C-alpha positions as CSV (number, residue, x, y, z in Angstrom):
1,M,34.9,-5.6,-6.6
2,A,36.4,-9.1,-7.0
3,S,34.5,-10.3,-3.9
4,S,31.6,-8.8,-5.0
5,L,31.6,-10.6,-8.6
6,A,32.2,-14.2,-6.6
7,A,29.3,-13.3,-5.3
8,F,27.5,-12.8,-8.8
9,R,29.0,-15.8,-10.0
10,S,27.3,-17.9,-6.9
11,A,24.0,-16.4,-7.5
12,A,24.1,-17.1,-11.3
13,G,25.5,-20.5,-10.9
14,H,22.3,-22.0,-12.3
15,V,22.0,-19.4,-15.2
16,P,23.3,-21.0,-18.3
17,L,26.2,-18.9,-20.4
18,P,26.5,-19.1,-24.2
19,R,29.4,-20.3,-25.9
20,R,31.4,-17.7,-27.4
21,N,34.7,-18.1,-28.9
22,H,36.1,-15.0,-27.1
23,Q,35.1,-16.7,-23.6
24,S,38.2,-18.0,-22.2
25,A,40.4,-14.7,-23.8
26,T,38.1,-12.3,-21.9
27,H,37.7,-14.1,-18.6
28,A,41.5,-14.4,-18.4
29,C,41.6,-10.4,-18.9
30,A,38.8,-9.8,-16.5
31,S,41.0,-9.9,-13.2
32,S,43.0,-6.7,-13.5
33,L,39.6,-4.6,-14.0
34,L,38.0,-6.3,-11.4
35,R,41.0,-5.6,-9.1
36,Q,41.1,-2.1,-10.5
37,L,37.3,-1.7,-9.4
38,Q,37.8,-3.4,-6.1
39,H,41.2,-1.4,-5.0
40,P,41.1,2.3,-5.8
41,P,44.8,3.2,-6.8
42,A,46.9,5.4,-4.7
43,E,46.5,8.9,-6.8
44,P,43.3,9.5,-8.5
45,L,43.3,8.7,-11.9
46,P,43.1,11.5,-14.6
47,R,39.9,12.3,-15.5
48,R,39.3,11.2,-19.2
49,R,36.7,13.6,-20.0
50,S,35.3,16.8,-19.3
51,R,32.8,17.2,-16.4
52,R,30.4,18.3,-19.1
53,V,31.1,15.1,-21.2
54,A,30.7,12.9,-17.9
55,A,27.1,14.6,-17.3
56,K,26.1,13.9,-20.8
57,F,27.0,10.2,-20.6
58,T,25.3,10.0,-17.4
59,T,21.7,11.3,-18.5
60,G,22.2,9.3,-21.8
61,G,23.4,11.8,-24.2
62,G,26.0,11.1,-27.0
63,D,29.4,12.3,-27.9
64,T,29.2,13.6,-31.6
65,T,32.5,12.8,-32.2
66,T,32.3,9.0,-31.7
67,G,29.0,8.7,-32.9
68,D,27.6,7.2,-29.3
69,G,24.4,8.2,-28.1
70,G,20.8,7.1,-27.5
71,G,18.3,5.7,-29.7
72,G,14.8,6.6,-31.2
73,R,13.0,4.9,-33.5
74,T,14.8,6.9,-36.4
75,R,17.9,8.0,-34.8
76,G,21.5,7.7,-36.9
77,G,20.3,10.1,-39.6
78,A,19.7,7.4,-42.0
79,G,15.8,7.2,-41.3
80,I,16.2,3.7,-39.8
81,D,13.6,2.0,-38.0
82,V,15.6,1.1,-34.6
83,A,12.5,-0.7,-33.4
84,A,12.5,-3.0,-36.5
85,V,16.1,-3.9,-36.2
86,A,15.7,-4.9,-32.4
87,A,12.8,-6.9,-33.4
88,V,14.8,-8.9,-36.3
89,L,17.8,-9.3,-33.9
90,R,15.7,-10.9,-31.1
91,E,16.6,-14.4,-32.2
92,A,20.2,-13.9,-33.1
93,R,22.6,-15.8,-30.6
94,T,26.1,-15.4,-32.7
95,A,28.1,-12.5,-34.6
96,D,27.1,-14.2,-37.6
97,D,23.5,-14.3,-37.1
98,V,23.8,-10.5,-36.5
99,E,25.9,-10.0,-39.9
100,L,23.1,-11.7,-41.9
101,L,19.9,-10.2,-40.1
102,V,21.3,-6.4,-40.4
103,S,21.9,-6.9,-43.8
104,G,18.7,-6.1,-45.0
105,F,18.7,-2.8,-43.3
106,L,21.9,-1.8,-45.0
107,G,20.6,-1.3,-48.6
108,G,23.0,-0.9,-51.7
109,G,25.2,1.6,-50.2
110,G,28.5,-0.3,-51.0
111,E,31.4,-1.0,-48.7
112,G,30.4,2.1,-46.7
113,R,27.0,0.7,-45.9
114,R,28.3,-2.6,-44.2
115,L,27.5,-1.3,-40.8
116,L,24.3,0.5,-39.2
117,P,25.5,4.0,-37.5
118,L,26.6,2.9,-33.9
119,Q,24.0,5.2,-32.1
120,V,21.7,2.3,-33.6
121,Y,23.4,-0.7,-32.4
122,T,23.4,0.8,-28.5
123,S,19.9,1.7,-28.9
124,V,19.3,-2.0,-30.2
125,I,21.3,-3.2,-27.5
126,R,19.1,-1.3,-24.7
127,G,16.0,-2.5,-26.3
128,L,17.2,-6.5,-26.4
129,G,18.0,-6.2,-22.5
130,K,14.5,-4.6,-22.2
131,D,13.0,-7.7,-24.0
132,S,15.1,-10.0,-21.9
133,C,17.2,-10.9,-25.3
134,L,20.5,-10.8,-23.4
135,D,22.2,-13.5,-25.8
136,A,21.3,-11.1,-28.5
137,A,22.7,-8.3,-26.9
138,F,26.1,-9.8,-26.6
139,A,25.9,-11.3,-30.2
140,V,25.5,-7.5,-31.3
141,V,28.8,-6.5,-29.4
142,E,30.6,-9.1,-30.7
143,H,29.6,-8.2,-34.3
144,L,30.8,-5.0,-33.7
145,K,34.2,-6.0,-32.4
146,R,34.7,-8.2,-35.4
147,R,34.2,-5.4,-37.6
148,G,36.9,-3.5,-35.9
149,I,34.6,-0.7,-34.8
150,G,36.1,1.3,-31.8
151,L,33.8,0.5,-28.9
152,N,33.2,2.9,-26.3
153,Q,32.1,3.2,-22.8
154,F,28.5,4.0,-23.6
155,V,28.3,0.5,-25.6
156,Y,29.7,-1.2,-22.8
157,N,27.4,0.6,-20.4
158,C,24.5,-0.1,-22.4
159,L,25.2,-4.0,-22.6
160,L,25.8,-3.9,-18.6
161,G,22.1,-2.0,-18.5
162,A,20.8,-5.0,-20.6
163,V,22.4,-7.5,-18.0
164,K,20.9,-5.6,-15.1
165,N,17.4,-5.7,-16.8
166,C,17.5,-9.3,-17.5
167,G,18.9,-10.2,-13.8
168,E,21.4,-12.6,-15.3
169,F,24.0,-10.8,-12.8
170,G,26.5,-13.9,-13.6
171,R,27.4,-12.2,-16.9
172,I,28.6,-9.0,-15.4
173,E,32.0,-10.5,-15.5
174,D,31.8,-11.2,-19.3
175,V,31.0,-7.5,-19.7
176,L,33.6,-6.2,-17.4
177,A,36.2,-8.5,-19.1
178,D,35.5,-7.1,-22.3
179,M,36.1,-3.7,-21.2
180,E,39.8,-4.4,-19.9
181,A,40.2,-6.4,-23.1
182,Q,39.1,-3.3,-25.1
183,G,41.3,-0.9,-22.7
184,I,38.2,1.2,-21.8
185,A,37.8,2.2,-18.0
186,P,34.9,2.1,-16.2
187,N,32.8,5.5,-15.8
188,I,30.5,6.9,-13.7
189,V,27.6,5.2,-15.4
190,T,29.4,1.6,-14.6
191,F,29.5,2.6,-11.1
192,N,25.9,3.6,-11.2
193,T,24.6,0.5,-12.8
194,L,26.4,-1.7,-10.7
195,M,25.1,0.1,-7.5
196,S,21.8,-0.2,-8.8
197,I,22.5,-3.7,-9.1
198,Y,23.5,-4.2,-5.8
199,V,20.7,-2.4,-4.6
200,Q,18.2,-4.9,-6.7
201,Q,19.7,-7.8,-4.6
202,G,19.6,-6.2,-1.2
203,R,23.4,-5.8,-0.7
204,T,23.5,-2.3,0.6
205,D,26.6,-2.3,2.1
206,D,28.3,-3.0,-1.3
207,V,26.4,0.2,-2.6
208,F,28.0,2.3,0.2
209,R,31.4,0.8,-0.7
210,L,31.2,1.4,-4.1
211,Y,29.9,4.8,-3.9
212,G,33.1,5.7,-1.7
213,E,35.2,4.7,-4.4
214,I,33.7,7.1,-7.2
215,E,35.4,10.3,-6.2
216,G,38.6,8.6,-5.3
217,R,38.8,7.6,-9.4
218,G,38.6,10.9,-10.4
219,L,34.9,10.2,-11.2
220,V,32.1,12.9,-10.4
221,P,28.8,11.4,-8.6
222,T,25.8,12.2,-10.5
223,A,22.0,12.8,-9.6
224,A,21.5,9.2,-10.7
225,S,24.4,8.2,-8.0
226,Y,22.7,10.0,-5.3
227,S,19.1,8.2,-6.2
228,T,20.8,5.1,-6.0
229,V,22.5,5.5,-2.8
230,M,19.3,6.8,-1.5
231,S,17.4,3.8,-2.8
232,A,19.8,1.8,-0.9
233,Y,19.1,3.5,2.5
234,K,15.3,2.8,1.8
235,K,16.3,-1.0,1.3
236,A,18.3,-0.8,4.4
237,G,15.1,0.9,6.3
238,D,17.8,3.4,8.0
239,A,15.9,6.5,8.1
240,F,18.6,8.5,10.1
241,A,21.3,7.8,7.7
242,A,19.2,8.8,4.7
243,I,18.3,12.1,6.3
244,K,22.3,12.8,7.1
245,F,22.9,11.7,3.4
246,F,20.5,14.5,2.4
247,V,21.8,17.0,4.6
248,T,25.1,16.6,3.4
249,L,24.6,16.9,-0.4
250,R,22.2,19.8,0.3
251,E,25.0,21.4,1.8
252,K,27.3,20.7,-1.4
253,Y,24.8,22.2,-3.2
254,K,24.5,25.3,-1.5
255,K,28.3,25.7,-1.8
256,G,28.2,25.0,-5.4
257,E,30.5,21.8,-5.0
258,L,27.7,19.7,-7.2
259,V,28.4,19.8,-11.3
260,G,25.7,20.5,-13.3
261,N,23.1,23.3,-14.0
262,H,21.7,25.3,-11.1
263,D,18.1,24.9,-12.6
264,D,18.4,21.2,-12.7
265,W,19.7,20.4,-9.5
266,E,16.7,22.6,-7.9
267,Q,14.8,20.2,-9.5
268,E,16.4,17.2,-8.6
269,F,16.5,18.2,-4.8
270,V,12.5,18.1,-4.8
271,K,13.0,14.8,-6.1
272,F,15.7,14.0,-3.3
273,E,13.5,15.4,-0.5
274,K,10.2,13.3,-1.7
275,L,12.7,10.4,-1.9
276,T,14.2,11.0,1.9
277,V,10.3,11.2,3.1
278,R,9.7,7.8,1.3
279,V,12.8,6.3,3.1
280,C,11.5,7.8,6.6
281,Y,7.8,6.9,5.8
282,M,8.8,3.1,5.1
283,S,10.9,3.2,8.4
284,M,8.4,4.5,10.4
285,R,5.7,2.2,8.9
286,R,8.4,-0.9,9.9
287,S,8.4,0.2,13.6
288,L,4.7,0.6,13.7
289,V,4.0,-2.8,12.4
290,G,6.9,-4.6,14.2
291,G,8.8,-2.5,16.4
292,Q,9.9,-2.9,20.0
293,N,9.1,0.3,21.2
294,P,6.9,2.1,18.0
295,V,6.2,5.4,19.8
296,R,10.0,6.2,20.7
297,E,11.3,5.0,17.4
298,V,8.5,7.1,14.9
299,L,8.9,10.1,17.2
300,K,12.7,10.1,16.9
301,V,12.3,10.0,13.1
302,L,10.1,12.6,12.9
303,L,12.4,14.9,15.3
304,A,15.0,14.3,13.1
305,M,13.4,15.1,10.1
306,D,12.3,18.3,11.9
307,E,15.8,19.2,13.0
308,A,17.0,18.4,9.2
309,G,14.5,20.8,7.6
310,V,12.8,17.9,5.3
311,R,9.1,18.5,5.2
312,P,6.8,15.7,4.5
313,E,3.6,16.7,2.8
314,R,-0.1,16.2,3.9
315,N,-0.5,13.1,2.1
316,D,2.7,11.8,3.6
317,Y,1.6,11.9,7.3
318,E,-2.1,10.5,6.5
319,R,-0.4,7.3,4.9
320,L,1.4,7.3,8.5
321,V,-1.6,7.7,10.1
322,W,-3.4,4.6,8.2
323,A,-0.6,2.5,9.6
324,C,-1.5,3.3,13.1
325,T,-3.7,0.3,14.2
326,G,-2.4,-0.6,17.7
327,E,-3.5,1.0,21.0
328,E,-0.4,1.9,22.0
329,H,-0.2,4.2,18.3
330,Y,-2.5,6.9,19.7
331,T,0.4,9.1,20.6
332,I,1.7,8.9,17.1
333,G,-1.9,9.4,15.6
334,K,-2.2,12.4,18.0
335,E,1.0,14.1,16.9
336,L,0.3,13.4,13.4
337,Y,-3.2,15.0,13.7
338,Q,-1.7,18.1,14.8
339,R,1.0,18.2,12.1
340,I,-1.7,17.8,9.3
341,R,-3.9,20.4,10.8
342,E,-0.7,22.6,11.2
343,H,0.3,22.2,7.7
344,D,-2.7,23.8,5.9
345,G,-5.8,23.0,7.9
346,Q,-7.1,20.6,5.3
347,I,-7.3,16.8,6.2
348,S,-9.5,14.0,4.7
349,L,-12.5,12.8,6.7
350,S,-11.7,9.0,6.2
351,V,-8.3,9.9,8.3
352,C,-10.2,11.8,10.9
353,N,-12.6,8.9,11.2
354,H,-9.6,6.5,11.3
355,L,-8.3,8.6,14.2
356,I,-11.5,8.7,16.2
357,W,-11.6,4.6,15.8
358,L,-8.0,4.3,17.0
359,M,-8.7,7.1,19.9
360,G,-11.7,4.8,20.9
361,K,-9.8,1.5,20.7
362,S,-7.1,2.9,23.1
363,K,-9.7,4.0,25.5
364,K,-8.7,7.8,24.8
365,W,-12.4,8.7,24.3
366,W,-11.9,12.4,25.1
367,A,-9.2,12.6,22.7
368,A,-11.8,11.1,20.0
369,L,-14.3,13.7,20.9
370,E,-11.4,16.4,20.1
371,I,-11.4,15.3,16.6
372,Y,-14.9,15.4,16.3
373,E,-15.3,18.9,17.9
374,D,-12.9,20.1,15.2
375,L,-14.8,18.2,12.3
376,L,-17.4,20.5,13.4
377,D,-15.6,23.7,13.9
378,K,-13.0,23.2,11.3
379,G,-14.4,20.5,8.7
380,P,-14.5,18.6,6.7
381,K,-18.3,17.9,7.6
382,P,-18.5,14.6,9.7
383,N,-20.2,12.1,7.7
384,N,-22.4,9.2,9.2
385,L,-19.6,7.0,9.9
386,S,-18.1,9.8,12.0
387,Y,-21.3,9.9,13.7
388,E,-21.6,6.3,14.5
389,L,-18.2,6.2,15.7
390,I,-18.1,8.8,18.2
391,M,-21.8,7.2,19.7
392,S,-20.1,4.1,20.0
393,H,-17.4,5.9,22.3
394,F,-20.0,7.5,24.0
395,N,-22.2,4.3,24.4
396,I,-18.7,2.7,26.0
397,L,-18.5,5.3,28.9
398,L,-22.1,5.5,29.6
399,N,-21.9,1.8,29.9
400,A,-19.0,1.8,32.1
401,A,-21.0,4.4,34.0
402,K,-23.9,2.4,34.3
403,K,-21.8,-0.6,35.3
404,R,-20.1,1.5,38.2
405,G,-23.1,3.6,39.1
406,I,-21.7,6.9,38.5
407,W,-24.8,8.6,37.7
408,R,-23.5,11.8,37.7
409,W,-21.0,11.4,35.0
410,G,-23.6,9.6,33.0
411,V,-25.5,12.9,33.1
412,R,-22.6,14.9,31.8
413,L,-22.0,12.6,29.0
414,L,-25.4,13.0,27.9
415,N,-25.3,17.0,28.3
416,K,-21.7,16.7,26.2
417,M,-23.5,14.8,23.5
418,Q,-26.4,17.1,23.3
419,E,-23.9,20.3,23.4
420,K,-22.1,18.7,20.2
421,G,-25.0,18.0,18.2
422,L,-25.6,14.2,19.2
423,K,-29.1,13.3,19.7
424,P,-29.1,10.6,22.8
425,G,-31.5,7.7,22.2
426,S,-33.0,5.3,24.5
427,K,-30.1,3.4,24.8
428,E,-28.0,6.1,26.1
429,W,-30.9,7.5,28.7
430,N,-31.4,3.8,29.7
431,A,-27.7,3.5,30.7
432,V,-28.1,7.0,32.9
433,L,-31.1,5.4,34.3
434,L,-29.5,2.1,35.4
435,A,-26.4,3.8,36.7
436,C,-28.9,6.0,39.0
437,S,-30.4,2.6,40.0
438,R,-27.2,0.9,40.8
439,A,-26.2,3.7,43.1
440,S,-29.9,3.5,44.6
441,E,-30.4,7.5,43.7
442,T,-34.1,7.2,43.6
443,S,-34.7,10.8,42.9
444,A,-32.2,11.2,40.1
445,A,-33.6,8.3,38.6
446,V,-37.1,9.8,38.7
447,D,-35.5,13.2,37.3
448,I,-33.8,11.1,34.4
449,F,-37.2,9.3,33.8
450,K,-38.9,12.2,33.3
451,K,-36.4,14.2,31.3
452,M,-36.2,11.4,28.9
453,I,-40.0,12.0,28.2
454,E,-39.4,15.6,27.7
455,E,-37.2,14.4,25.0
456,G,-39.9,12.8,23.3
457,L,-38.7,9.4,23.9
458,K,-40.8,6.5,24.5
459,P,-39.7,4.6,27.7
460,D,-39.1,1.0,27.3
461,V,-39.1,-2.2,29.9
462,V,-35.3,-1.2,30.4
463,S,-36.4,2.2,31.2
464,Y,-39.3,1.0,33.3
465,G,-37.4,-1.5,35.1
466,A,-34.2,0.6,35.8
467,L,-36.9,3.2,37.8
468,L,-38.4,0.5,39.6
469,S,-35.1,-1.0,41.0
470,A,-34.3,2.6,42.1
471,L,-37.7,3.1,43.9
472,E,-37.5,-0.5,45.3
473,K,-33.9,0.3,46.5
474,G,-35.4,3.4,48.1
475,K,-38.2,1.8,49.9
476,L,-40.7,4.0,47.9
477,Y,-42.7,0.7,47.4
478,D,-45.9,2.3,46.9
479,E,-44.8,4.8,44.2
480,A,-43.0,1.7,42.4
481,L,-46.4,-0.5,42.0
482,R,-47.9,2.6,40.5
483,V,-45.0,3.0,37.9
484,W,-45.6,-0.9,37.4
485,E,-49.6,-0.4,36.6
486,H,-48.8,2.8,34.4
487,M,-46.3,0.5,32.7
488,C,-48.6,-2.0,32.0
489,K,-51.3,0.2,31.2
490,V,-49.2,2.0,28.4
491,G,-48.7,-1.7,26.7
492,V,-45.3,-2.0,27.7
493,K,-44.5,-5.8,28.1
494,P,-42.9,-6.9,31.6
495,N,-39.9,-9.2,31.3
496,L,-37.9,-11.2,33.6
497,Y,-35.8,-8.2,35.1
498,A,-39.2,-6.0,35.5
499,Y,-40.8,-9.2,37.2
500,T,-38.0,-9.9,39.7
501,I,-38.3,-6.3,40.6
502,L,-41.8,-6.5,41.3
503,A,-41.1,-9.6,43.5
504,S,-38.6,-7.9,45.5
505,I,-41.1,-4.9,45.9
506,H,-43.8,-7.1,47.3
507,I,-41.0,-8.7,50.0
508,G,-40.4,-5.1,51.1
509,K,-43.9,-4.9,51.4
510,G,-44.1,-7.9,53.5
511,N,-46.6,-9.3,51.3
512,H,-45.5,-12.8,50.8
513,A,-48.8,-13.9,48.9
514,M,-48.3,-11.5,46.3
515,V,-44.7,-12.7,45.7
516,D,-46.5,-16.2,44.8
517,A,-48.7,-14.2,42.4
518,V,-46.0,-12.5,40.7
519,L,-44.4,-15.9,40.1
520,N,-47.3,-17.4,38.5
521,D,-48.1,-14.4,36.4
522,M,-44.5,-15.0,35.2
523,L,-45.4,-18.7,34.1
524,A,-48.4,-17.7,32.8
525,E,-46.5,-15.4,30.3
526,Q,-44.2,-18.2,29.8
527,I,-41.3,-16.4,31.6
528,E,-39.4,-19.0,33.6
529,P,-38.0,-17.9,37.1
530,T,-34.2,-18.2,37.2
531,V,-31.7,-18.3,40.2
532,V,-31.8,-14.4,39.7
533,T,-35.1,-14.2,40.4
534,F,-34.7,-16.1,43.8
535,N,-31.6,-14.3,44.5
536,A,-33.3,-10.9,44.2
537,I,-36.0,-12.4,46.6
538,I,-33.6,-13.6,49.3
539,S,-31.3,-10.5,49.1
540,A,-34.7,-8.2,49.7
541,C,-35.4,-10.5,52.6
542,V,-31.8,-9.8,54.0
543,R,-32.2,-5.9,53.4
544,N,-35.7,-6.3,55.3
545,N,-34.1,-8.4,58.4
546,M,-36.1,-11.3,57.3
547,G,-33.7,-14.3,57.8
548,G,-36.3,-17.2,58.3
549,T,-38.0,-16.2,55.2
550,A,-35.1,-16.0,53.2
551,F,-34.4,-19.6,54.1
552,E,-38.0,-20.5,53.1
553,W,-37.6,-19.1,49.6
554,F,-34.2,-21.1,49.7
555,H,-36.3,-24.3,49.9
556,R,-38.6,-23.4,47.5
557,M,-35.9,-22.6,44.9
558,K,-34.7,-26.3,45.4
559,I,-38.4,-27.6,44.8
560,R,-38.1,-25.8,41.7
561,S,-35.1,-27.3,40.7
562,I,-33.2,-24.3,40.5
563,E,-29.5,-24.7,41.4
564,P,-28.1,-21.8,43.8
565,N,-25.2,-20.3,43.0
566,E,-22.5,-18.5,44.9
567,I,-24.7,-15.2,45.7
568,T,-27.3,-17.3,46.7
569,Y,-25.2,-19.1,49.5
570,Q,-23.5,-15.8,50.3
571,M,-26.9,-13.6,51.0
572,L,-28.5,-17.1,52.7
573,I,-25.5,-17.2,55.2
574,E,-26.0,-13.8,55.9
575,A,-29.6,-13.8,56.5
576,L,-29.2,-17.2,58.8
577,V,-26.8,-15.0,61.0
578,Q,-29.1,-12.1,61.1
579,D,-31.7,-14.8,62.3
580,G,-29.3,-16.4,65.1
581,K,-28.5,-19.5,63.4
582,P,-24.9,-19.9,63.3
583,R,-24.6,-23.6,62.8
584,L,-27.1,-23.6,60.0
585,A,-25.0,-20.9,58.5
586,Y,-22.3,-23.0,59.1
587,E,-23.7,-26.1,56.9
588,M,-24.6,-23.7,54.3
589,Y,-21.0,-22.9,53.7
590,M,-19.9,-26.5,54.1
591,K,-22.6,-27.3,51.7
592,A,-21.3,-24.5,48.8
593,S,-17.9,-25.9,49.5
594,S,-18.9,-29.3,48.9
595,Q,-20.4,-28.2,45.4
596,G,-17.2,-26.3,44.3
597,L,-18.7,-23.0,44.9
598,E,-15.9,-20.5,45.9
599,L,-17.5,-18.1,48.6
600,P,-15.9,-14.4,49.4
601,A,-13.8,-14.2,52.5
602,K,-16.7,-12.2,54.1
603,S,-18.7,-15.0,54.2
604,Y,-16.1,-16.9,55.7
605,D,-15.7,-14.4,58.5
606,T,-19.2,-13.9,59.0
607,V,-19.5,-18.0,59.8
608,I,-16.4,-17.8,62.3
609,E,-17.6,-14.4,64.1
610,A,-21.4,-16.1,64.5
611,C,-20.1,-19.3,65.8
612,K,-17.8,-17.2,68.0
613,A,-20.3,-14.9,69.4
614,Y,-23.3,-17.6,70.0
615,G,-20.6,-20.0,71.8
616,S,-20.9,-22.5,69.3
617,F,-18.9,-25.8,69.6
618,L,-18.0,-26.5,65.9
619,D,-15.0,-27.6,65.0
620,L,-14.2,-24.4,62.7
621,T,-11.0,-25.9,61.0
622,T,-13.2,-27.9,58.6
623,L,-14.1,-24.6,56.9
624,G,-10.6,-25.0,55.5
625,P,-8.4,-21.8,54.4
626,R,-9.7,-18.4,54.6
627,P,-10.5,-17.8,50.7
628,T,-8.8,-15.0,48.8
629,K,-11.9,-14.5,46.8
630,R,-13.3,-10.7,47.5
631,E,-16.8,-10.0,48.1
632,E,-18.9,-8.5,45.1
633,P,-21.7,-6.1,45.2
634,I,-25.1,-8.3,44.9
635,R,-26.6,-6.6,41.7
636,I,-29.7,-7.8,39.8
637,E,-28.3,-7.5,36.0
638,N,-30.3,-6.4,33.2
639,N,-30.6,-9.5,30.6
640,F,-31.0,-7.2,27.8
641,S,-28.1,-4.8,28.3
642,S,-24.6,-6.1,27.9
643,F,-21.8,-4.3,30.0
644,S,-18.3,-3.6,28.8
645,Q,-15.3,-4.1,30.5
646,V,-13.6,-0.9,31.1
647,K,-10.5,-1.0,33.1
648,E,-9.7,3.0,33.2
649,L,-12.1,5.7,33.2
650,P,-11.3,9.2,31.9
651,N,-11.2,11.2,35.3
652,S,-10.7,14.7,33.5
653,T,-11.5,16.7,30.2
654,Y,-7.7,16.8,29.4
655,H,-7.5,18.9,26.3
656,F,-6.3,16.5,23.2
657,G,-4.0,19.5,21.5
658,G,-2.6,20.3,24.8
659,T,1.0,18.5,24.2
660,G,2.9,18.3,21.1
661,M,5.5,15.9,19.9
662,Y,8.5,18.2,21.6
663,G,6.9,18.0,25.2
664,F,6.1,13.9,25.0
665,F,9.6,13.6,23.3
666,R,11.4,15.4,25.9
667,Y,9.9,14.6,29.2
668,R,7.9,11.2,28.4
669,M,10.2,9.1,26.4
670,V,8.7,5.9,27.6
671,R,6.1,3.8,26.1
672,P,2.7,4.9,27.6
């Protein structure tokens, strides 16, 4: 304890201490008491009080033989207003001040009324501590000593509590020195107060050391002692130590080793279990916020709680769910969700919505769908936010299907949405139409378009554009032109994408004059052709083996001051090789390189192979090293629809609730 009080002195170095006549003498007496607290005696000290009396001191009870005890407004049997006495003594600084100020409360009772009852003074000391009037509290104790009143542990514990409330920890030494001078040994309340001060300062190691000395001094730990130790574990963030401490305490209770009323301890253990859960919650929350491996750390704490029989309530789990915000937290969210459902079946709708959002963020869309299905089957009833979240997840999946041309999967997603009571709109149907177009699935696109109309949805320009693209890729040019006419007839205004597809259709039919007409119509509608438009025309020429025509459109593109890009040169090189012009293909490759464009390796290989096949005498070393860039598929993107960058798509409908925490903990103790 001496080393601990040395730390108290340094911490309170800037706290001014009032001058008192007894200060130097009491400081001289403090060392022996400090050594007594720091070093336990070889043999346990005899217990000064029975366990019953010790328990009364701990809970604030009074000893009727000494007159100490708690305080109320009129405690002491004389109808004295304790609050009024405390208010008067707030400005006291010395024992003389106290003598003068309390005289008005003594009345005319003569010599026997020279002092108020002792329990009044102890109540006043506690009140002054709460009001941060620590000098006045010390002055009251000096007044009692001057009057020759035999002070007891309760008075000094009240003073020690006042020091704690004021936060002037440097004056703890004064209290302990006075106790030594008066021949009063510290009791369990003294230890409890000192431990709580250490918790307040974050000195958890000192709390555990002091707790270890209690029983060695013949003292009996109380509920307050155990609560303080648990608070220290909370401060330290050590969930496993808190669980172990709770289990040990519970075993002592079952064996009857804890002193006190059985019913009282039954209530205390409810509090201890809640405090243990709180310690575990804080530890798991810290792991989720800044842990190196949050999934492993949190699952270990949950497993330790299960093994110890510590049962969190539903709201404890739900609070922890809100702390799950990272992509890697989906496993924890899944485990907590299962526990909440298994607890009593009830769960907050806001928590479910948060989990649906979390699963989507973690790209676990099927898991999000499972939660939504539970809302439909088990409750609570989903709200607009639930609907919007799950629809956003479906849109992510549909966009992924659209980007990759996985049209069958897109159709299954639409069917799944309808099964769950979700009504796909034009956006969702268009995504599947575009997937069919990308996959060149003409018949599937026609079927989806018809199904969309049957569902009561009105096709827009994106719908018609996707259908036109699918028909063009299937070389059903006449059918595509009829769709175009129908689109214009129903009042759907074509956009750049639709005009681009129309130009490709006319190229496919070999009607180059109509391509010029399409470009003129675009200008009339104030739609400027872009590099995408000319790339589509050149690509259509390549598909129809019209290399010379492709080169002609390349020059017309330059005339319109539209700069070619990598796709333009890539398709043009292929067209020139088809037309038997390797030298020109070589020149186009060199021109693209001089403009800083990075062509794929396939274009490089096409030029090399064509020059060799035609016996060209070109110095192919001037092409430079073979590029590492892979060939990218040539596609005409819809400028009015965005594509999500999705790295992984679910390849199965693996059930969300199929794996519990134990299976994960046992077989997958790695960060996902």
